[in-house]
N, C-alpha and C positions, 0 to 999 in steps of 0.2 A: 785218700789224701795224696798218695803218690801219683795217681792218675791225673789229678788236677795240676799238680806242680809239673808233671811231665808234659802236659799239654801246653802249659804256660811257657816252659823252656822251648818247646817246639815252635810256638808262635814267634818267640824272640829270634830263634835261629832263622826262620823264614823271613820275618819282617826286617831284620837288620840289613841283610844284603839288598833288599828292595829299596829301603830308605837311602842307603849309601849310593845305590845306582841312580836313584832319582836326583840326589844331590850332585853327583858328578855330571849328569846330563844338564841340570840347571846351570852349573858352572860353565860348561862348554857353551851353552846358549848365550850367557852373558859376555863371554870373551870373544865371540864372533864379531868381526868388524862390520858395523852397520853401513859404513860407506861402501864397502865392497859389495854388499848385498844390493845396493842401489845402482850398481853399474850395469853394463849390458845395453840393451836397446831402450832408450827413453825418449819420449816426445818432448819437444821444446814448447815454450809458451809464447803466444802472440803478445807482443808488447808495443806500446806507443813510444816512438822515439828511436834514436840511434844509439849504438854503443858509445861509451865515453872515448875520449881521444887516446887514452893510455892502453890500447889493445894491440895485439899482434894478429895480423890477418893474412889469409891466403890472397895471392895476387891475381890468380886466374879466376875470372868471373863468368865463364861460359855457362856453368851450371848454377852457381850460387857463390856465396861468400861465407867463410867461417872465420871467426875471430875468437881469441882467448884474452880474457881480462884477468891478469894475475892477481890483482887485489880483489879478494872476494871469490876468486875462482869461478868466474862466469863464462859459460860457453855461449857465443852469439852465432846465429845462423840466419842466412837470408837466401831465399830461392829467387834466382834471377831469370829463370827460363820458364816461359809460359806453355810448357808442354804437359802439365798435369802430373808429372812424375815427382815423387817426394825427393827431397835432398837431405843430406845428413853430414854431420861433422863426425868423422871417425877419429877418435883420440886415444892416445896411449900415454900413460904416466910412467916415468922411469926415475929411479933413485931409491928412496927409502922403502917404497912399496910399489911394485909393478902392478898397474891396473890398466884396464882398457874398457872402452865402451863406444856406443854410437848414439849421438843426439840427433834426432830426425824431426823434420817438419813435413807433414803431408797436407797442409792447408793451402798450398798454392802460392804463387809469387805475389799476388795482390796484398798479402799480409804485411809485407815489409820485414823488419827484423823480428826475430824470435830469440828466446834465450832459455838457458837452463843453469841453475846454480849447483855447483859441485862443492865438495869439501875434501881437500887433499891434505893429509897429515904432514906435519913437518918431519924431517928426517932426524934420527937420533944423533947423528954425527955432524950435523950442520951442513952437509952436502945439499946443494939445492935440488929440488925436484925439477925435472924437465918434462914438459908436456909437448908431445908431437901430434900434429893433426893435419887433416886434409878435408876437402869438401867433395862429395860424390853424390850421384843419383843412387837411390836404393829401392829395393823391393821390400816393403815393410812386412807383408804377410810371411814371406819366406826368410826374412832377416838376411837379405843378400845385398852386398855392395856391388854395384855395376862398375867394375874395375876400369873399363875404358873411358869412363866419364870423370875420373878423379883428378883433382888438381895435384900439384906437387906438395909434398909435406912441408910444413912450417913448424919450427920449434920455439919454445919460450920457456923461461924460468917460471915455475909455478909459484 
């Protein structure tokens, strides 16, 4: 009888830390920010039509044009050079949560406007988020920005 109760106590000693460890890991997975996991390099989507009038855009259109739509947090991108090289909007978010990413289009200039929807959280203290961006040519396989093709940075309240 002592042997069975000893084995039972041993199982409990082994299982309790395992269950506790699994619970901690599950909790960490739930608290990880889903939006930050979606940053990095992302392809934009081909759309019919133009961005709405309430966007902030880069002015240099040698390579393409990048715009930010604050309401809804849409990134708009257009390739304007028929050289077959992909273009991208490199963006950075400052304030409540620093984040950055690259929204790229590799489908060529015939597509017109493309876009990508983001979700930027509000700040806890009411300070506005600022998004800063520029348009550049990129090498998608190596995830490299071709620096000498980039426009000047533009900033907007997110």
